[in-house]
N, C-alpha and C positions, 0 to 999 in steps of 0.2 A: 346663500348658505353653502358652506364648503361640503364637498362630496365626502361621504363617510368612507374611510379606508377599510376595505373588506379583505385586504391581503392577509392570508394566514401564514404561520411560520411553524415549521417542524422543530420540535425541541424534545428533550434536551440533547446537548452534545453536538459535536461537529461531525459532518459526514465526509468520508473519504472514499475513493474507489474500493479500497479493501473492505471497508465497513459495509458498503452496499453489496459487494460480491459475497460477503459472508451471509447476508440476508437471503441472497438468491440460493446459496448452496446448502445452508442448514440453519433453520430458524431457531433451533434449540441452542446452537452455539452462539447465535446472535443474542439470544435472551440472556445467557449466562455472562457473556463478555461485555455487552454494551448496555443492557438494561439493569442487570443485577450487579455488574461491575465486579465479577469474581475472577481472581487471578491465582496462579500457583504461588504458594508461599515461598518456593524457591524456583528460580528460572529453570525452564525445561531446555536442556541442551539437545538441539536437533542438528545433526552434522551438516545437512544441506543448507540450513539457514545460517549456521555459524560461518560457513565458507562465504556465503553471500555478504554477511555482515563484515567479515574481514576485508573483502574486496572493496566494499563501500567505505570502510574506514580509511583505507589508503587513498581512495579516490577523493574523499572529502578534504584530506589534509595535504595532498600533493600539490606542488607548484613547480613549474620548470625554472631553469636558471634565469637570471635577469635578462640574458640575451636571447631567451626563448628556446634554448636547447634542452634536451632531456636531462633531468637532475637525478642521475643514477644514485648518488650518495643518499639523497633524501628518500628516494624510493626504497632503497635497501633498508634504511632506518625504519621507515613506516611499516614495511613488510615484516621485519623482525618484531616490531611492537605489536602488530596485528597477531602474529603467531603466539605471542605471550598473553595477549588479552583474550583471544577467542579460543574455544576448545575445538581444535581441529584434529581429525584422525590422521595417522601417518601418511596414508595414501593421498590425502587432500593437499599436503604441503607442496608437492610439485605442481598441482593444478593452480594453487594460489600464485606460485612463482611465475607460471606461464601467463596468467591473466595480467599480473602487474607488469611483466616484461612487455606484453602485447600493448597494454595501455601506454606505457612510457615511450616505447620505441616506435609504435605504429599508429595507435589510435589518437592519443592526445596531440601529436604533431600535425595530424591531418584534420583536426576538428574544425579549423577555419575553412575547410573545404577547398574545392578547386573549381575553376570556371564560373558558372552562374551561382554556385554555392559560396563563393568566396565572400567574406565579410570582414569588417573591422568592428570589433566589439566596443560598445560604449559603456557597457556595464556587465559584469560577470559575478554571479553569486552561486556558491555551492550550498547544498542543503537548505534551499530557500523554502520558507513556510509562507504560503499564500492563504490567507484567511478572509472570509467575508461571505456575503449572501449571494446566491444565484437564484433565479426565478424559473421554475418549471410549472407545468400545468398538470393537475390531476383531473379526476372526473368532475370536479366541482369548480375548477377555475385555477387561478395562479396561486402558487405556494412559494414562499421563501425557504431556501434550504441553507443552513449554516455550513460553510465548506471549510475543509482543511486539506490543502494540497501540499505535499512535501515533494519538492522537485530537486533531483540530484544536482543538476547544473542548469542554471537559468542565464541565458545570454540575450541581452538587448543589443542590437546592432545599430551602427550609425545610419544605415539606410532604412531604418524603421521596422525591422523584423524582430520578432521574438522567437528564440529557439529554446525549446524545452528538451534537455538531454536527460535520458533515463537509463541507468546502468541495469542490465539484466543478467543474472546468473543463470545460465542455461543455454539451450540450443536456440538458434535464430528462428524467430517466428513473429510476424507482425499481426496476423489474424488472431493469435492467442491473446494478444493484449489490446484488442480493438475497443473493448469497453473503456479501458483506461485512457486510450488515445482520445476517444470522443469525449470523455469526461474532462480531460485536460483542455482540449480545444474549446469546447462550448463554455465551460465554467470559467476558464482563464479569460476568454473573450468578454464574458459578462463582467467579471470582477474588475478588469482593467480597461474595459471599453476599447479593446484592441480588435481590429478587423480580423475575422477568422482567416482570411486570405493571407494575412501577414504573420500568421503563427505556424511554426514548424515543430515537429517532434522528431528527435533523433534517438532511436533506440540503439544502445551500445551494448554489444555482446562480446565481452573480453575473451570468451572461450572460442570465438570464431577466428580462424586464421585468414580466410580470403576476403570475406565481406562482413567485417564486424560492426559496421555502422549502417543501419537501415533508416533512411530519411523519409518522413511522411509529411507532406505539406497540408495545411488546413484546407486548401482548395481541393485536395484529393479526397477529403472526408465529407465535403458538403452534401453529397448524395446519401451519405450514411446517417446524417444528423436526424432526419425525421424518424428513422427506426430507433435511434438512441433516445429521442424525446418520448417515443411511445414506451420504451423500456423503463425510462425514468417515471413516467406516469403510473405504470403498473407497480413500481417499487414504492412510490409515494402512497398510492391507494393501500398497499399492503401495510405500510407503516402506520397509516391512520387506523386500519383495522386492528392491528396488534395493540395500539394504544387504547382503543375502545374496549377490547377484550381483556385488558390487563396483562398483556404479554403473551408469551408462548409457554408450552409445557414440554416435558421430556418426550411426550408422544410424537412431537413434531421433529425429532431428530431425523436427519436424512443421511443414511450411510453412503459413502462413496470413497474414492481413492483419497479425497481430501482429509479423511479421518486421520491419515498418516501424519498430518501437520496440525492436528487439533490438540490443544492442551488438555482437553477433557476426554481424550480417547482412552477407553478401557479403565475409566475411573468410576466410582460410585455415582458421580454426578450425571453420567450418561449410561443408563441401563442398557440401551440398545447397543452401544459400543462395548459394554462389558460382556454381553452375550457373544458378539461377533469377534472381538479382539482380546478379551480378557485372558484367554489361555496363551496368546502370543506375547502379552505384556503383563504378566502377573504382578510385577513390581508396581504398576500404576495403581493397583487397588489400595495401596497405602499412601498414595500421594495426598498431600494436604493443600487446601486452598484457603484464601483469605478474601475478605471484602473490605474495601476502604470507603469510608463516607465522612462527611463533614457535618459537625454540629457547632453552631456559633463560631464558625471559622476554625474550629479545632478538628484536626485530623484524627479519626478513630479507625483503628484496624481491628477486625474481629475474625475469628476462625469460623469457617463455614462448616455447618453440619449438613451433609448431603441429604439426610432423611428429611430435614426441614425444607429443603429446596425442591424436592420432588412432590408433585401434586397427585399423581395417579400412576403409580408404578407397582408392578407385581414383584419388584426386586426386594421389597421389605415385608 
């Protein structure tokens, strides 16, 4: 008799590093965004994010000349297009120009590395979407997690290495992105059956002048993987708990500096943030939100009534 498959699978939806970090930072934001699938009816323009998106747009579409030299004409065209597409503040324009110039003249020409880092690419893909299941353990055993990894630049080399390149808008820091590094290494290894020792992650910081590329090898992260596995176990246990309890409530909002990047900040959907940040952002009180769902494969969009979303709030 065949052995019964007892493997459990988390669902619904695909899990990414940003989704799991949201669960860690604020359960109420996680509830609204991922469980109830509520979004602003109009995109929220956040200057910091817009600058990062503009930089990623150029990085995704740029290619050097056929002989491998910097393609200044294409870079200029893409930069101008990015300035038209994204809402940038006046003081951000020189910063975008610097990042693109740094990428074109310094970073991209050196991406093939020097010395032991030198490689010949067999495959290069920008904005690669890696989807599939990875297996982690919770307190009751193995669990399949549906993954969604969006990789800025994925390079397979002729000598058998995989290099995951990730552009970062901000100051250089490897430790700040450790969860993402470990997520990429462990999950990509499982998804593709690639040896962790043959995977590298290159963090690229276009704002940095002297050392814009920070290279981390999978072998350097092996000692950190057990602690990452334990962190994943705690997250999976938490996901099972919220499923059993029917999700989270507004009482589980967690104020922090990350509120500055939350679409629900100072809106009626988050009474905690209304109290803390409402006076600073009075315009957010009128912000409208929508929910999109599907019935019989038909897309249905409905306006969200904050009063109906809140379960136990003294705001009403």
